[in-house]
PASEBA-1860 file (N, C-alpha, C; in nm, 3 decimals):
! residues 119
1> MSNAKVLP> -9.259/7.227/5.353/-9.227/7.105/5.448/-9.342/7.067/5.539 ~ -9.339/6.930/5.542/-9.454/6.858/5.608/-9.439/6.852/5.767 ~ -9.507/6.865/5.846/-9.495/6.832/5.984/-9.554/6.713/6.040 ~ -9.593/6.621/5.940/-9.657/6.508/5.979/-9.545/6.416/6.047 ~ -9.600/6.327/6.153/-9.508/6.230/6.216/-9.522/6.092/6.142 ~ -9.423/6.024/6.122/-9.418/5.876/6.089/-9.444/5.797/6.204 ~ -9.531/5.707/6.190/-9.546/5.609/6.294/-9.452/5.480/6.297 ~ -9.407/5.446/6.372/-9.311/5.325/6.380/-9.393/5.191/6.332
9> LLEQGVEP> -9.339/5.136/6.251/-9.383/5.008/6.220/-9.355/4.883/6.308 ~ -9.431/4.796/6.322/-9.398/4.676/6.406/-9.311/4.572/6.339 ~ -9.205/4.534/6.400/-9.122/4.433/6.344/-9.154/4.291/6.436 ~ -9.114/4.202/6.389/-9.105/4.073/6.466/-9.064/4.093/6.607 ~ -9.151/4.071/6.714/-9.086/4.081/6.837/-9.084/4.208/6.885 ~ -9.120/4.316/6.826/-9.122/4.452/6.878/-9.269/4.505/6.919 ~ -9.268/4.544/7.034/-9.395/4.604/7.088/-9.460/4.720/7.010 ~ -9.593/4.732/7.000/-9.667/4.823/6.938/-9.617/4.960/7.000
17> CCPPLTER> -9.657/5.076/6.933/-9.621/5.209/6.980/-9.699/5.243/7.095 ~ -9.825/5.186/7.106/-9.902/5.234/7.215/-9.986/5.098/7.267 ~ -10.029/5.109/7.391/-10.106/5.012/7.464/-10.245/5.010/7.397 ~ -10.318/4.912/7.444/-10.467/4.911/7.397/-10.525/5.037/7.475 ~ -10.626/5.089/7.420/-10.706/5.210/7.463/-10.772/5.156/7.613 ~ -10.806/5.038/7.609/-10.887/4.976/7.725/-10.774/4.952/7.835 ~ -10.652/4.948/7.817/-10.543/4.897/7.913/-10.510/5.006/8.020 ~ -10.480/5.138/7.973/-10.442/5.244/8.055/-10.464/5.366/7.983
25> PLTADEAV> -10.461/5.475/8.049/-10.461/5.596/7.951/-10.331/5.643/7.880 ~ -10.323/5.689/7.770/-10.213/5.706/7.681/-10.146/5.809/7.742 ~ -10.015/5.801/7.718/-9.940/5.921/7.758/-9.952/6.025/7.647 ~ -9.875/6.137/7.682/-9.900/6.255/7.579/-9.816/6.209/7.448 ~ -9.714/6.145/7.460/-9.631/6.107/7.336/-9.714/6.000/7.259 ~ -9.770/5.903/7.336/-9.851/5.796/7.276/-9.971/5.847/7.206 ~ -10.039/5.943/7.267/-10.148/6.018/7.209/-10.117/6.086/7.066 ~ -10.007/6.142/7.083/-9.962/6.215/6.948/-9.943/6.110/6.839
33> RTAAMFKA> -9.873/6.025/6.859/-9.866/5.911/6.769/-9.990/5.853/6.713 ~ -10.066/5.801/6.807/-10.198/5.753/6.767/-10.279/5.845/6.688 ~ -10.301/5.960/6.734/-10.362/6.081/6.668/-10.330/6.095/6.538 ~ -10.185/6.095/6.506/-10.155/6.117/6.369/-10.216/5.998/6.291 ~ -10.207/5.872/6.315/-10.258/5.763/6.239/-10.419/5.789/6.225 ~ -10.484/5.802/6.330/-10.639/5.836/6.304/-10.671/5.957/6.231 ~ -10.580/6.053/6.239/-10.604/6.174/6.172/-10.587/6.161/6.025 ~ -10.492/6.070/5.986/-10.487/6.041/5.850/-10.586/5.949/5.770
41> LGDPVRLR> -10.646/5.873/5.884/-10.766/5.794/5.836/-10.895/5.868/5.858 ~ -10.885/5.986/5.914/-11.013/6.075/5.933/-11.076/6.112/5.809 ~ -11.032/6.123/5.703/-11.078/6.165/5.583/-11.138/6.059/5.492 ~ -11.258/6.065/5.442/-11.339/5.950/5.367/-11.246/5.888/5.258 ~ -11.191/5.996/5.177/-11.121/5.951/5.080/-10.991/5.864/5.105 ~ -10.935/5.915/5.220/-10.815/5.837/5.252/-10.838/5.716/5.316 ~ -10.949/5.697/5.386/-11.000/5.588/5.438/-11.038/5.476/5.327 ~ -11.100/5.535/5.222/-11.131/5.442/5.098/-11.007/5.398/5.034
49> LFSAVASH> -10.902/5.481/5.011/-10.787/5.446/4.966/-10.714/5.333/5.026 ~ -10.701/5.352/5.170/-10.638/5.270/5.264/-10.713/5.130/5.263 ~ -10.847/5.139/5.243/-10.916/4.995/5.249/-10.893/4.944/5.104 ~ -10.885/5.015/5.004/-10.845/4.949/4.862/-10.726/4.888/4.871 ~ -10.613/4.951/4.928/-10.494/4.886/4.917/-10.496/4.761/5.008 ~ -10.549/4.789/5.132/-10.565/4.668/5.233/-10.610/4.540/5.179 ~ -10.736/4.576/5.108/-10.823/4.452/5.066/-10.775/4.406/4.906 ~ -10.677/4.458/4.860/-10.649/4.417/4.713/-10.579/4.309/4.721
57> EGGEACVC> -10.600/4.225/4.602/-10.547/4.090/4.599/-10.405/4.097/4.594 ~ -10.330/4.020/4.678/-10.197/4.013/4.694/-10.134/4.113/4.790 ~ -10.229/4.194/4.854/-10.171/4.284/4.963/-10.117/4.409/4.912 ~ -10.114/4.431/4.768/-10.059/4.558/4.724/-10.150/4.596/4.610 ~ -10.151/4.737/4.576/-10.216/4.784/4.465/-10.141/4.876/4.391 ~ -10.148/4.890/4.257/-10.116/4.990/4.169/-10.199/5.108/4.178 ~ -10.137/5.221/4.187/-10.229/5.342/4.189/-10.342/5.331/4.064 ~ -10.299/5.277/3.961/-10.400/5.268/3.853/-10.501/5.184/3.887
65> DISDVGVS> -10.505/5.104/3.991/-10.628/5.014/4.026/-10.710/5.086/4.139 ~ -10.661/5.196/4.204/-10.735/5.231/4.321/-10.767/5.388/4.291 ~ -10.750/5.450/4.181/-10.778/5.580/4.181/-10.938/5.606/4.166 ~ -11.007/5.532/4.150/-11.156/5.550/4.122/-11.230/5.580/4.252 ~ -11.197/5.703/4.325/-11.262/5.723/4.449/-11.331/5.854/4.460 ~ -11.350/5.909/4.329/-11.465/6.026/4.314/-11.367/6.160/4.313 ~ -11.250/6.145/4.311/-11.171/6.270/4.310/-11.058/6.277/4.203 ~ -10.998/6.380/4.171/-10.901/6.379/4.055/-10.771/6.308/4.097
73> QPTVSHHL> -10.690/6.277/3.991/-10.574/6.211/4.006/-10.476/6.286/4.105 ~ -10.450/6.403/4.090/-10.371/6.484/4.175/-10.426/6.481/4.316 ~ -10.552/6.468/4.358/-10.591/6.469/4.491/-10.575/6.316/4.540 ~ -10.594/6.237/4.452/-10.553/6.079/4.506/-10.409/6.081/4.537 ~ -10.340/6.141/4.452/-10.170/6.140/4.493/-10.146/6.207/4.628 ~ -10.218/6.314/4.632/-10.205/6.388/4.757/-10.253/6.307/4.876 ~ -10.359/6.243/4.872/-10.410/6.145/4.992/-10.315/6.028/5.032 ~ -10.249/5.976/4.914/-10.172/5.858/4.919/-10.048/5.915/4.982
81> KKLREAGL> -10.010/6.031/4.968/-9.888/6.065/5.018/-9.902/6.085/5.175 ~ -10.008/6.153/5.199/-10.046/6.181/5.352/-10.059/6.039/5.418 ~ -10.122/5.928/5.354/-10.104/5.778/5.427/-9.974/5.757/5.439 ~ -9.889/5.769/5.351/-9.739/5.733/5.354/-9.669/5.805/5.469 ~ -9.696/5.943/5.462/-9.638/6.013/5.582/-9.665/5.974/5.693 ~ -9.795/5.915/5.709/-9.833/5.883/5.860/-9.786/5.712/5.887 ~ -9.720/5.685/5.791/-9.669/5.537/5.823/-9.774/5.436/5.788 ~ -9.887/5.468/5.734/-9.979/5.358/5.720/-9.964/5.283/5.574
89> LTSERRGT> -9.899/5.346/5.475/-9.867/5.277/5.355/-9.731/5.301/5.330 ~ -9.672/5.182/5.247/-9.549/5.205/5.191/-9.565/5.199/5.039 ~ -9.452/5.251/4.959/-9.488/5.249/4.824/-9.356/5.216/4.746 ~ -9.380/5.156/4.635/-9.265/5.124/4.550/-9.284/5.155/4.383 ~ -9.205/5.234/4.342/-9.212/5.258/4.196/-9.164/5.145/4.109 ~ -9.245/5.106/4.016/-9.211/5.006/3.923/-9.249/5.051/3.779 ~ -9.143/5.092/3.709/-9.158/5.163/3.574/-9.236/5.294/3.601 ~ -9.355/5.304/3.537/-9.412/5.453/3.539/-9.533/5.434/3.648
97> WVYYRVEP> -9.535/5.316/3.722/-9.654/5.307/3.831/-9.594/5.294/3.952 ~ -9.678/5.332/4.042/-9.636/5.323/4.193/-9.736/5.228/4.248 ~ -9.671/5.116/4.327/-9.747/5.030/4.397/-9.757/5.058/4.544 ~ -9.868/5.040/4.612/-9.891/5.059/4.753/-9.924/4.932/4.813 ~ -9.876/4.930/4.958/-9.884/4.827/5.034/-9.905/4.875/5.167 ~ -10.015/4.800/5.232/-10.024/4.814/5.397/-9.947/4.707/5.471 ~ -9.848/4.756/5.541/-9.761/4.654/5.593/-9.853/4.572/5.721 ~ -9.840/4.442/5.713/-9.915/4.366/5.819/-9.899/4.430/5.952
105> SVLAAMGH> -9.795/4.474/5.977/-9.755/4.510/6.118/-9.845/4.644/6.143 ~ -9.868/4.731/6.039/-9.956/4.827/6.070/-10.093/4.789/6.094 ~ -10.144/4.709/6.037/-10.286/4.652/6.072/-10.290/4.588/6.203 ~ -10.169/4.515/6.236/-10.168/4.458/6.370/-10.153/4.573/6.480 ~ -10.088/4.667/6.465/-10.074/4.785/6.552/-10.214/4.857/6.559 ~ -10.273/4.868/6.465/-10.404/4.951/6.474/-10.515/4.844/6.551 ~ -10.510/4.730/6.534/-10.582/4.628/6.624/-10.565/4.624/6.761 ~ -10.419/4.624/6.770/-10.365/4.623/6.909/-10.403/4.752/7.009
113> ILGRYTA> -10.403/4.878/6.923/-10.431/4.998/6.996/-10.591/5.001/7.025 ~ -10.663/4.961/6.948/-10.802/4.948/6.963/-10.842/4.862/7.061 ~ -10.774/4.729/7.085/-10.788/4.645/7.174/-10.930/4.563/7.149 ~ -10.951/4.490/7.223/-11.073/4.404/7.213/-11.169/4.454/7.336 ~ -11.283/4.494/7.298/-11.391/4.553/7.367/-11.493/4.443/7.406 ~ -11.500/4.410/7.536/-11.603/4.312/7.560/-11.707/4.375/7.655 ~ -11.823/4.384/7.633/-11.926/4.443/7.710/-11.986/4.343/7.806
END
């Protein structure tokens, strides 16, 4: 059984889970939610997979198109599962293939949390 937390996705008109890091200190709950997202992206293979899906033409990618990240297929599946559990990817089975998508609201939430830094 997994102890991963699923991050809420942003819907139209819904506030992100956490304020920009430059706005105010995060509460304990906000920090837990934000850390789960960054923890999932803290592995280089997961970050490459997330980037491959996010940048793929049409905004979604078949697992068959993104598996070339230098690890075995079972390891790719494990990392994709961790990204799904963290709420960073969604998936849909079509026949024998699984297609992954990064919801635009996830990218918007990530950008919002990081905020705009001006020096």
